[in-house]
N, C-alpha and C positions, 0 to 999 in steps of 0.2 A: 112944275110939277110931273111926274111920270106915270102915266095909269100902268096899270098892272091888267092883261088880259086873264081870267079865269081859264080855268085849265075843261077843254071840253068833256074831260071825264074825270070825273071828280072821284077820290081815291079815297074810302073812309076807312079803310082798314078794318079789322078787327076789330067786336066788342071783348070788351071784357068776359064774357060768359064765353064767347069762341074757344077764345086764347086759353081759356082755363082745362075745355074739353078737349082741344087739341094737344096742351101738354099731358094731358091723362092719358090720350090715345097713343100719341106719338114720342111722348116725352120732350127734355127741352130743348131748344134751338142753340147746342154747344156744341162747337165742333171739338174733338177730343182727340188731344196730340197725343201721338205713338209713342211707346220706349225711344230712347235717346239712343240710334247707333253708334254704339261703344265697335272696340275693333275684335273685343269677340263674337259679340252676334255678327261682326261682319266675316272674319273666320269660319264660324260654322255656317252660314251661310255659302262662304265656297266651298267647305271640305264636302258636303252634303249634295254636290255635284254628282249625278252618277259617271261622268266621266274622269272627275278625279278620282271618284272610290275604285272605279274600274284598275286608275292607273297604281295605286297606293298597295292594290292587291294583288297586279303583274311585279308593284316592286319584292312584295313579299314571296313572291313564284319565284324569285329572281336568287333572293334570300336564298330560300330552300333550299335552290337546286344548286350553290354553290358560288351563284355567280356574283358575287360581291361587288365587285365592281361597275355591271351595267345596273346592279340595284341602286348601288350608290348616284351613279349619273341622272337616275329617273327621276331618285329620290331630289335631286341637285334642281332638274328641270319641272320635277314638282312644288320646287319652293319660290322660283322664279314664277314660275303662274303664279302661285298666290301674295308673293310681295306685289307682279303687277292688277292682279282683281282688286287690292287692300285698296294700291294709290289709286287706283279709276272710282273705286267705291267712293275716294273720301275727296277727292277732285273736283269729279263728275258723278254724284249722286242722284242724277236722273236717268243714265245713262242704265 
């Protein structure tokens, strides 16, 4: 027969009354899972970055000044940045 050693510090836990009071004060101890991160929220997050917006404005200025070739080049670069950012978000969500 093996003998079990009693714990040096007994941990009785909360009483039912203490649990009810704690739930009323702080709410239930439940992890709320956020919205699923789909493609549209990821795109919205990338497009809202100030540097991305600034480059979009510059692209618009190029179009306004008649430099369509430069505008298309900048737009292509922005699309590459967008694709890379979404790819990273999908494959490395914690980065």
